MARMARLO-719491 format. One record per residue: residue number from 1; x, y, z of N, C-alpha, C in turn. Coordinates in steps of 0.1 Angstrom, whole numbers, plus 5000, padded with zeros to 4 digits. Layout:
<drendrens>
NUM;X;Y;Z;X;Y;Z;X;Y;Z .
...
</drendrens>
This chain:
<drendrens>
1;3949;8426;9499;3951;8419;9511;3941;8424;9522 .
2;3935;8435;9521;3926;8440;9531;3913;8431;9532 .
3;3911;8423;9521;3899;8414;9521;3902;8401;9529 .
4;3914;8399;9531;3918;8387;9539;3914;8389;9554 .
5;3905;8381;9560;3899;8384;9573;3910;8386;9584 .
6;3921;8379;9583;3931;8380;9594;3940;8393;9592 .
7;3938;8400;9581;3946;8412;9579;3937;8424;9579 .
8;3929;8426;9569;3920;8438;9569;3928;8451;9569 .
9;3921;8462;9570;3927;8475;9569;3936;8478;9581 .
10;3932;8473;9593;3940;8476;9605;3953;8468;9604 .
11;3952;8455;9599;3964;8447;9598;3974;8453;9588 .
12;3969;8458;9577;3977;8464;9567;3985;8476;9572 .
13;3978;8483;9581;3984;8495;9587;3995;8490;9596 .
14;3993;8479;9603;4004;8474;9612;4016;8470;9604 .
15;4014;8464;9592;4025;8460;9584;4032;8472;9578 .
16;4025;8482;9575;4031;8494;9569;4039;8501;9580 .
17;4035;8499;9592;4042;8506;9603;4054;8498;9609 .
18;4056;8486;9604;4066;8477;9610;4079;8479;9604 .
19;4089;8475;9612;4103;8475;9608;4109;8461;9610 .
20;4113;8455;9599;4118;8441;9599;4133;8442;9594 .
21;4141;8435;9601;4155;8434;9596;4158;8419;9592 .
22;4163;8418;9580;4167;8405;9574;4182;8405;9574 .
23;4188;8395;9581;4202;8394;9581;4207;8382;9572 .
24;4214;8386;9561;4217;8376;9551;4207;8375;9540 .
25;4210;8381;9528;4200;8381;9518;4205;8373;9506 .
26;4209;8361;9508;4212;8352;9497;4200;8345;9492 .
27;4201;8332;9490;4189;8325;9484;4177;8326;9493 .
28;4178;8322;9505;4166;8323;9514;4163;8337;9518 .
29;4173;8345;9521;4171;8359;9526;4164;8367;9515 .
30;4168;8366;9503;4162;8374;9492;4148;8370;9490 .
31;4145;8357;9491;4131;8353;9490;4122;8358;9502 .
32;4128;8358;9514;4121;8363;9525;4118;8378;9523 .
33;4128;8385;9518;4127;8400;9516;4116;8403;9505 .
34;4116;8395;9495;4107;8397;9484;4092;8396;9489 .
35;4090;8385;9497;4076;8383;9501;4072;8393;9512 .
36;4081;8397;9520;4078;8407;9530;4075;8420;9524 .
37;4083;8424;9513;4080;8436;9506;4066;8436;9500 .
38;4063;8425;9494;4050;8423;9487;4039;8423;9497 .
39;4042;8419;9510;4032;8419;9520;4029;8433;9526 .
40;4038;8442;9522;4035;8456;9527;4043;8461;9539 .
41;4054;8454;9542;4062;8458;9553;4068;8472;9550 .
42;4066;8482;9559;4069;8496;9556;4084;8499;9556 .
43;4092;8492;9565;4106;8495;9565;4113;8481;9566 .
44;4121;8478;9556;4128;8466;9555;4143;8469;9555 .
45;4150;8465;9565;4165;8466;9566;4172;8453;9561 .
46;4180;8454;9551;4187;8443;9545;4202;8443;9548 .
47;4207;8433;9556;4221;8433;9560;4228;8421;9553 .
48;4239;8424;9546;4246;8413;9540;4260;8418;9537 .
49;4270;8409;9539;4284;8413;9538;4290;8409;9524 .
50;4282;8402;9516;4287;8396;9504;4283;8403;9491 .
51;4288;8398;9480;4284;8403;9467;4277;8392;9459 .
52;4271;8397;9448;4264;8387;9439;4275;8381;9430 .
53;4274;8367;9429;4284;8360;9421;4276;8351;9411 .
54;4283;8347;9400;4276;8339;9390;4271;8325;9396 .
55;4278;8320;9407;4275;8308;9413;4262;8308;9421 .
56;4258;8320;9426;4247;8321;9434;4235;8329;9428 .
57;4237;8335;9416;4227;8343;9410;4214;8336;9408 .
58;4215;8323;9405;4202;8315;9401;4193;8314;9413 .
59;4197;8316;9425;4188;8315;9436;4185;8328;9444 .
60;4190;8339;9438;4187;8352;9444;4175;8358;9437 .
61;4164;8358;9445;4151;8363;9439;4151;8378;9437 .
62;4147;8382;9425;4147;8396;9422;4159;8402;9415 .
63;4170;8394;9414;4182;8399;9408;4185;8393;9395 .
64;4193;8399;9387;4197;8394;9374;4211;8397;9370 .
65;4215;8394;9358;4229;8395;9354;4235;8409;9356 .
66;4227;8419;9355;4232;8433;9357;4236;8436;9371 .
67;4232;8427;9381;4236;8428;9395;4249;8421;9398 .
68;4255;8414;9389;4267;8406;9392;4278;8415;9398 .
69;4284;8410;9409;4295;8416;9416;4291;8428;9424 .
70;4278;8432;9424;4273;8443;9433;4270;8437;9447 .
71;4271;8445;9457;4267;8440;9470;4253;8435;9470 .
72;4251;8423;9476;4237;8417;9476;4227;8427;9482 .
73;4230;8433;9494;4221;8441;9501;4216;8453;9492 .
74;4226;8459;9486;4223;8471;9478;4215;8467;9465 .
75;4219;8456;9459;4212;8452;9446;4198;8448;9449 .
76;4195;8441;9460;4182;8437;9464;4174;8449;9469 .
77;4179;8458;9476;4172;8470;9481;4167;8478;9469 .
78;4176;8480;9459;4173;8487;9447;4162;8480;9439 .
79;4162;8467;9438;4152;8459;9431;4139;8460;9438 .
80;4138;8459;9451;4126;8460;9458;4120;8474;9458 .
81;4129;8484;9458;4124;8498;9458;4117;8501;9445 .
82;4121;8495;9434;4114;8496;9421;4101;8489;9422 .
83;4101;8478;9428;4089;8469;9429;4078;8475;9438 .
84;4083;8480;9450;4073;8486;9460;4078;8500;9464 .
85;4076;8510;9455;4082;8523;9458;4076;8530;9471 .
86;4065;8525;9476;4059;8531;9488;4066;8527;9501 .
87;4074;8516;9500;4081;8511;9512;4095;8516;9513 .
88;4102;8515;9524;4116;8519;9526;4124;8507;9527 .
89;4135;8506;9518;4144;8495;9518;4158;8500;9521 .
90;4163;8496;9532;4176;8501;9537;4187;8490;9536 .
91;4197;8493;9528;4208;8483;9526;4219;8486;9536 .
92;4224;8476;9542;4236;8477;9551;4246;8466;9546 .
93;4257;8471;9540;4267;8462;9535;4278;8461;9546 .
94;4276;8451;9554;4286;8450;9566;4285;8436;9571 .
95;4294;8433;9580;4295;8420;9587;4288;8422;9601 .
96;4277;8415;9603;4271;8416;9617;4280;8409;9627 .
97;4283;8415;9638;4291;8409;9648;4287;8415;9662 .
98;4293;8410;9672;4289;8414;9686;4291;8429;9687 .
99;4301;8435;9681;4304;8449;9683;4294;8458;9677 .
100;4287;8454;9667;4277;8463;9660;4263;8458;9660 .
101;4260;8446;9667;4247;8440;9666;4236;8450;9672 .
102;4239;8457;9682;4228;8465;9688;4225;8477;9679 .
103;4235;8482;9672;4233;8493;9663;4226;8488;9650 .
104;4229;8477;9645;4223;8472;9633;4209;8466;9634 .
105;4206;8461;9646;4193;8454;9648;4184;8463;9657 .
106;4189;8474;9662;4181;8482;9671;4168;8487;9665 .
107;4157;8487;9672;4144;8492;9667;4137;8482;9658 .
108;4142;8470;9656;4135;8460;9648;4123;8454;9655 .
109;4112;8453;9649;4100;8446;9654;4102;8431;9654 .
110;4109;8426;9643;4112;8412;9641;4126;8411;9634 .
111;4134;8401;9639;4146;8398;9632;4145;8385;9624 .
112;4149;8385;9612;4147;8373;9603;4161;8369;9598 .
113;4164;8356;9599;4177;8351;9597;4177;8344;9583 .
114;4185;8350;9574;4188;8343;9561;4202;8339;9560 .
115;4208;8336;9571;4223;8333;9572;4226;8319;9568 .
116;4239;8317;9567;4244;8304;9564;4254;8299;9574 .
117;4255;8305;9586;4264;8301;9596;4258;8303;9610 .
118;4262;8294;9619;4257;8295;9633;4265;8305;9641 .
119;4277;8308;9637;4284;8318;9645;4277;8331;9646 .
120;4271;8336;9634;4264;8348;9634;4250;8346;9640 .
121;4244;8335;9637;4231;8332;9643;4230;8333;9658 .
122;4241;8328;9664;4241;8329;9679;4242;8343;9684 .
123;4248;8352;9676;4248;8366;9679;4234;8372;9678 .
124;4227;8368;9668;4213;8372;9666;4205;8367;9678 .
125;4207;8355;9682;4199;8348;9692;4201;8356;9706 .
126;4214;8359;9709;4217;8366;9721;4210;8380;9721 .
127;4210;8386;9710;4203;8399;9709;4188;8398;9711 .
128;4183;8387;9705;4168;8384;9706;4164;8382;9720 .
129;4172;8374;9728;4169;8372;9742;4171;8384;9750 .
130;4182;8392;9748;4185;8403;9756;4174;8414;9754 .
131;4169;8416;9742;4159;8426;9739;4145;8422;9738 .
132;4143;8408;9739;4129;8402;9738;4123;8405;9724 .
133;4132;8405;9714;4128;8407;9700;4125;8394;9693 .
134;4113;8391;9687;4111;8379;9680;4121;8376;9670 .
135;4125;8363;9668;4136;8359;9659;4131;8347;9651 .
136;4131;8349;9638;4127;8338;9628;4140;8332;9622 .
137;4142;8320;9625;4154;8313;9621;4151;8305;9608 .
138;4161;8305;9599;4159;8297;9586;4172;8290;9583 .
139;4172;8279;9575;4183;8273;9569;4179;8265;9557 .
140;4188;8263;9548;4184;8255;9536;4197;8249;9530 .
141;4196;8236;9527;4208;8230;9520;4202;8218;9512 .
142;4207;8216;9500;4202;8206;9491;4187;8207;9489 .
143;4179;8198;9493;4164;8198;9491;4157;8200;9504 .
144;4164;8203;9515;4158;8204;9528;4160;8218;9534 .
145;4150;8222;9541;4151;8235;9548;4144;8235;9562 .
146;4147;8245;9570;4141;8246;9583;4137;8260;9586 .
147;4126;8262;9593;4122;8275;9598;4118;8273;9613 .
148;4123;8282;9621;4119;8282;9635;4115;8296;9640 .
149;4106;8297;9649;4101;8310;9654;4103;8310;9669 .
150;4111;8320;9673;4115;8321;9687;4110;8335;9692 .
151;4104;8335;9703;4099;8348;9709;4102;8348;9724 .
152;4114;8350;9728;4118;8350;9742;4112;8362;9749 .
153;4108;8360;9762;4110;8349;9770;4099;8338;9770 .
154;4089;8340;9761;4078;8331;9761;4081;8317;9756 .
155;4091;8317;9747;4095;8304;9741;4110;8301;9743 .
156;4114;8289;9739;4128;8286;9739;4135;8295;9730 .
157;4148;8295;9730;4156;8302;9721;4164;8293;9712 .
158;4171;8298;9702;4179;8290;9693;4189;8282;9700 .
159;4195;8287;9711;4205;8280;9718;4200;8268;9726 .
160;4187;8268;9729;4180;8256;9735;4181;8244;9726 .
161;4181;8246;9713;4181;8235;9704;4194;8232;9697 .
162;4202;8243;9695;4214;8241;9687;4227;8245;9694 .
163;4226;8244;9707;4238;8248;9715;4250;8240;9711 .
164;4261;8247;9709;4274;8240;9706;4276;8236;9692 .
165;4267;8240;9683;4269;8237;9669;4280;8245;9663 .
166;4289;8238;9656;4301;8245;9650;4300;8244;9635 .
167;4302;8255;9629;4301;8255;9614;4313;8247;9608 .
168;4310;8240;9597;4320;8233;9590;4317;8234;9575 .
169;4328;8236;9567;4326;8238;9552;4319;8226;9546 .
170;4320;8214;9552;4315;8202;9547;4299;8202;9547 .
171;4294;8211;9556;4279;8211;9558;4273;8223;9550 .
172;4280;8231;9543;4275;8243;9537;4268;8241;9524 .
173;4260;8250;9520;4253;8249;9507;4263;8250;9496 .
174;4274;8257;9498;4284;8258;9487;4290;8244;9484 .
175;4291;8236;9495;4297;8222;9493;4287;8212;9489 .
176;4275;8213;9495;4265;8203;9493;4255;8207;9482 .
177;4254;8220;9479;4245;8225;9470;4231;8228;9476 .
178;4223;8236;9469;4210;8239;9473;4202;8243;9461 .
179;4189;8240;9461;4180;8243;9450;4172;8256;9452 .
180;4170;8263;9442;4162;8275;9443;4147;8272;9448 .
181;4143;8260;9446;4129;8256;9450;4129;8257;9466 .
182;4139;8250;9472;4138;8250;9487;4141;8264;9493 .
183;4150;8272;9487;4153;8285;9492;4140;8294;9491 .
184;4133;8292;9480;4121;8300;9478;4110;8296;9488 .
185;4109;8283;9490;4098;8278;9498;4101;8281;9513 .
186;4113;8280;9517;4117;8283;9531;4114;8299;9533 .
187;4118;8306;9523;4116;8321;9524;4102;8325;9525 .
188;4093;8318;9517;4079;8321;9518;4073;8318;9532 .
189;4077;8306;9537;4072;8302;9550;4077;8312;9561 .
190;4089;8315;9560;4095;8324;9570;4088;8338;9570 .
191;4086;8343;9557;4079;8356;9556;4065;8355;9562 .
192;4058;8344;9559;4045;8342;9565;4045;8342;9580 .
193;4055;8336;9586;4056;8336;9601;4059;8350;9606 .
194;4067;8357;9599;4070;8371;9603;4058;8380;9603 .
195;4050;8378;9592;4037;8386;9591;4028;8383;9603 .
196;4027;8370;9607;4019;8366;9618;4024;8372;9631 .
197;4037;8373;9633;4042;8379;9645;4038;8393;9646 .
198;4039;8401;9635;4036;8415;9634;4021;8417;9637 .
199;4013;8408;9632;3998;8409;9633;3993;8403;9646 .
200;4002;8397;9654;3999;8390;9666;3989;8379;9664 .
201;3991;8372;9652;3982;8360;9649;3988;8348;9655 .
202;3979;8338;9659;3984;8326;9665;3992;8318;9654 .
203;4002;8310;9659;4010;8302;9649;4014;8289;9656 .
204;4012;8278;9648;4016;8265;9653;4031;8264;9653 .
205;4038;8273;9647;4052;8272;9646;4060;8280;9657 .
206;4053;8287;9665;4059;8295;9676;4065;8285;9686 .
207;4078;8286;9688;4085;8277;9697;4088;8264;9691 .
208;4086;8262;9678;4088;8249;9672;4097;8251;9659 .
209;4102;8240;9654;4110;8240;9642;4103;8232;9632 .
210;4101;8238;9620;4095;8230;9609;4106;8226;9599 .
211;4106;8213;9596;4115;8208;9586;4107;8206;9573 .
212;4113;8211;9562;4106;8210;9549;4115;8202;9540 .
213;4110;8191;9534;4118;8183;9524;4110;8182;9511 .
214;4116;8188;9501;4109;8189;9488;4110;8175;9480 .
215;4119;8166;9484;4120;8153;9478;4108;8144;9482 .
216;4105;8145;9495;4095;8136;9501;4082;8144;9503 .
217;4082;8157;9500;4070;8166;9502;4065;8166;9517 .
218;4075;8164;9526;4072;8163;9540;4073;8177;9547 .
219;4064;8180;9556;4065;8192;9565;4064;8187;9579 .
220;4074;8187;9586;4075;8181;9600;4077;8192;9610 .
221;4068;8192;9620;4069;8202;9631;4075;8195;9643 .
222;4085;8201;9649;4092;8196;9661;4091;8206;9672 .
223;4086;8203;9684;4086;8212;9695;4100;8214;9701 .
224;4104;8226;9705;4117;8229;9711;4114;8233;9725 .
225;4119;8224;9734;4116;8227;9749;4126;8237;9754 .
226;4121;8246;9763;4130;8256;9769;4138;8249;9779 .
227;4151;8251;9777;4161;8244;9786;4165;8253;9798 .
228;4163;8248;9810;4167;8256;9822;4182;8259;9823 .
229;4190;8251;9817;4204;8253;9817;4210;8259;9804 .
230;4201;8265;9796;4205;8272;9784;4214;8283;9787 .
231;4226;8284;9780;4236;8294;9783;4231;8308;9779 .
232;4221;8308;9771;4216;8322;9766;4203;8326;9773 .
233;4193;8318;9773;4180;8322;9779;4178;8317;9793 .
234;4186;8307;9797;4184;8302;9811;4190;8311;9821 .
235;4185;8311;9834;4190;8320;9844;4203;8315;9849 .
236;4213;8324;9852;4212;8338;9848;4215;8340;9833 .
237;4209;8349;9827;4211;8352;9813;4225;8357;9810 .
238;4230;8353;9799;4244;8357;9796;4243;8371;9789 .
239;4250;8381;9793;4250;8394;9787;4256;8393;9773 .
240;4253;8403;9765;4258;8404;9752;4273;8403;9752 .
241;4279;8394;9743;4293;8392;9743;4300;8404;9738 .
242;4312;8406;9744;4320;8417;9740;4327;8412;9727 .
243;4330;8422;9718;4337;8418;9706;4351;8413;9709 .
244;4355;8403;9702;4368;8397;9704;4378;8404;9694 .
245;4373;8413;9686;4381;8420;9676;4386;8411;9665 .
246;4378;8401;9661;4382;8392;9651;4384;8400;9638 .
247;4395;8398;9631;4398;8405;9619;4396;8396;9606 .
248;4395;8383;9608;4394;8375;9597;4384;8363;9599 .
249;4375;8361;9590;4366;8350;9591;4364;8343;9578 .
250;4362;8330;9579;4360;8322;9567;4346;8320;9564 .
251;4342;8323;9551;4328;8322;9547;4324;8308;9543 .
252;4311;8307;9541;4304;8294;9538;4312;8287;9526 .
253;4316;8275;9529;4322;8267;9518;4337;8268;9518 .
254;4343;8277;9525;4358;8278;9525;4362;8286;9512 .
255;4375;8288;9511;4382;8295;9500;4377;8310;9499 .
256;4370;8315;9508;4366;8329;9508;4368;8334;9523 .
257;4375;8345;9523;4378;8351;9537;4373;8365;9537 .
258;4367;8368;9549;4362;8382;9552;4372;8388;9561 .
259;4378;8399;9557;4389;8405;9565;4384;8419;9569 .
260;4384;8421;9582;4380;8434;9588;4392;8443;9590 .
261;4393;8454;9583;4404;8463;9583;4403;8473;9594 .
262;4415;8479;9598;4415;8489;9608;4410;8502;9602 .
263;4410;8503;9588;4405;8515;9582;4390;8515;9582 .
264;4384;8526;9583;4369;8527;9583;4364;8535;9571 .
265;4372;8540;9562;4368;8547;9551;4379;8548;9541 .
266;4377;8540;9530;4387;8540;9519;4382;8548;9507 .
267;4392;8552;9499;4389;8560;9487;4388;8550;9475 .
268;4376;8546;9472;4374;8536;9461;4378;8542;9448 .
269;4376;8555;9446;4380;8561;9433;4395;8560;9431 .
270;4402;8563;9442;4417;8562;9441;4421;8548;9439 .
271;4415;8539;9446;4418;8525;9444;4416;8520;9430 .
272;4405;8524;9424;4401;8519;9411;4411;8524;9401 .
273;4417;8536;9403;4427;8542;9394;4440;8535;9394 .
274;4442;8527;9405;4455;8520;9407;4454;8505;9402 .
275;4442;8501;9398;4439;8487;9394;4438;8487;9379 .
276;4444;8478;9371;4443;8478;9357;4428;8477;9353 .
277;4424;8485;9344;4409;8485;9340;4404;8472;9336 .
278;4413;8464;9329;4408;8451;9325;4406;8441;9336 .
279;4411;8444;9348;4409;8435;9360;4397;8439;9368 .
280;4390;8450;9365;4379;8455;9373;4366;8448;9369 .
281;4359;8441;9378;4347;8435;9375;4335;8444;9377 .
282;4335;8452;9387;4325;8463;9390;4330;8473;9399 .
283;4325;8485;9399;4328;8496;9408;4315;8503;9411 .
284;4311;8503;9424;4299;8510;9428;4302;8520;9439 .
285;4292;8526;9445;4294;8535;9456;4300;8529;9468 .
286;4299;8516;9469;4303;8510;9482;4313;8499;9480 .
287;4317;8495;9468;4326;8484;9466;4333;8484;9453 .
288;4346;8480;9453;4354;8478;9441;4357;8463;9440 .
289;4353;8457;9429;4356;8442;9428;4365;8440;9416 .
290;4376;8433;9418;4386;8432;9408;4393;8418;9409 .
291;4399;8414;9398;4407;8402;9397;4421;8404;9400 .
292;4427;8395;9408;4442;8396;9410;4447;8382;9408 .
293;4451;8379;9395;4454;8366;9391;4441;8357;9391 .
294;4441;8346;9398;4430;8337;9399;4421;8341;9411 .
295;4424;8351;9418;4417;8355;9431;4408;8367;9427 .
296;4396;8367;9433;4387;8379;9432;4387;8386;9445 .
297;4389;8399;9444;4390;8408;9456;4378;8418;9456 .
298;4372;8419;9467;4361;8429;9469;4365;8439;9480 .
299;4368;8451;9476;4373;8461;9486;4361;8470;9488 .
300;4356;8471;9501;4344;8479;9504;4349;8492;9510 .
301;4340;8502;9508;4343;8516;9513;4346;8516;9528 .
302;4340;8507;9535;4342;8506;9549;4356;8501;9553 .
303;4363;8496;9543;4377;8491;9546;4377;8476;9547 .
304;4365;8470;9547;4364;8455;9548;4368;8449;9534 .
305;4374;8437;9534;4378;8431;9522;4373;8416;9521 .
306;4368;8412;9510;4365;8398;9508;4375;8393;9498 .
307;4381;8382;9501;4391;8375;9492;4386;8362;9488 .
308;4383;8360;9475;4377;8347;9470;4388;8339;9463 .
309;4389;8326;9466;4397;8318;9458;4411;8314;9464 .
310;4412;8316;9477;4424;8312;9485;4420;8303;9496 .
311;4429;8294;9500;4427;8285;9511;4436;8289;9523 .
312;4446;8297;9521;4455;8300;9532;4451;8313;9539 .
313;4450;8313;9552;4446;8326;9559;4456;8337;9558 .
314;4469;8333;9558;4480;8343;9557;4480;8350;9544 .
315;4477;8342;9533;4476;8347;9520;4465;8357;9519 .
316;4453;8353;9525;4442;8362;9524;4444;8375;9531 .
317;4451;8375;9543;4455;8387;9550;4464;8396;9542 .
318;4474;8389;9535;4483;8397;9527;4476;8404;9515 .
319;4467;8396;9508;4460;8402;9497;4451;8413;9502 .
320;4444;8411;9513;4435;8422;9518;4443;8434;9522 .
321;4455;8432;9528;4463;8444;9531;4468;8452;9519 .
322;4471;8444;9508;4475;8451;9496;4463;8459;9490 .
323;4451;8453;9491;4439;8460;9486;4435;8472;9494 .
324;4436;8472;9507;4432;8484;9515;4443;8495;9513 .
325;4455;8491;9510;4465;8501;9508;4463;8509;9495 .
326;4456;8503;9486;4452;8510;9473;4442;8521;9476 .
327;4434;8520;9486;4424;8530;9489;4426;8538;9501 .
328;4438;8536;9507;4442;8544;9519;4444;8558;9515 .
329;4438;8567;9522;4439;8581;9519;4453;8586;9522 .
330;4459;8594;9513;4472;8600;9516;4471;8608;9529 .
331;4482;8609;9536;4483;8616;9549;4477;8630;9548 .
332;4480;8637;9536;4476;8651;9534;4461;8652;9533 .
333;4454;8640;9530;4440;8641;9528;4432;8637;9541 .
334;4440;8633;9551;4433;8629;9564;4432;8641;9573 .
335;4420;8645;9577;4418;8656;9586;4426;8654;9599 .
336;4432;8665;9604;4440;8664;9617;4430;8666;9628 .
</drendrens>
């Protein structure tokens, strides 16, 4: 890479010194992470709340069957560490929300979005505006994808273009499908834009949205005007939202619920001893995944629970409560 005129030895040193955070390491996010790792990013933080499933393995770059039911962030970090041992890959298995966004994104030179929902994207966008951190937005569904590059206050922000967008299961990749070709292509373009931000190279995509369609082979650039009445970047700027303490959220495509527990440290070894061995799909340092009838339950060490295969919120809360009780430490084990 040092022979590429726009990079050279000095540029490679910049890349080695950079810290990039990728939020969401599914199909697009894993591709972004792969290309950033191969580009020489020195510190890559990977944040994801989910696990690897058979339904999404085909589009997760760098992962294979041995990673099934493992946390995506950890599996990808381990894979990239083997690939590029000279770089640092930090896995964060958690749900990014207003309460922890400053902690999880602090110190990042660039924030890259591999997410599948606007609820969390708007949290990233507010942090980007508040801290003047460049933000690379991506999305992909079916054969079409988008990449946008925002660098407030010089450019518009995500809210200037997508204000008021509400997530719906009918629009998700789980419902409509997505090809590994478009997730890989979007990931490569987003990684390239991230590298240009770090190297301070000019980009036609800064403050614009690129639409990529693999069926028509179209690449369309759309300018995003900075809105004076934008609720996020327009004056007066909106401060970082206070956490509403949401304990339950529905994931992409429905039938999967993310439950935030009041516990912040569960005993996974104890929990696994209380679950029939035949029901356990995997057990790692950070998660226990097991079947409960037709439902798949992921109990994380942090106390968070993913419940797959239910449509009712109350049922999801009940199952999550049962799961966390398995790993709750006995009173005698809790320090006074």
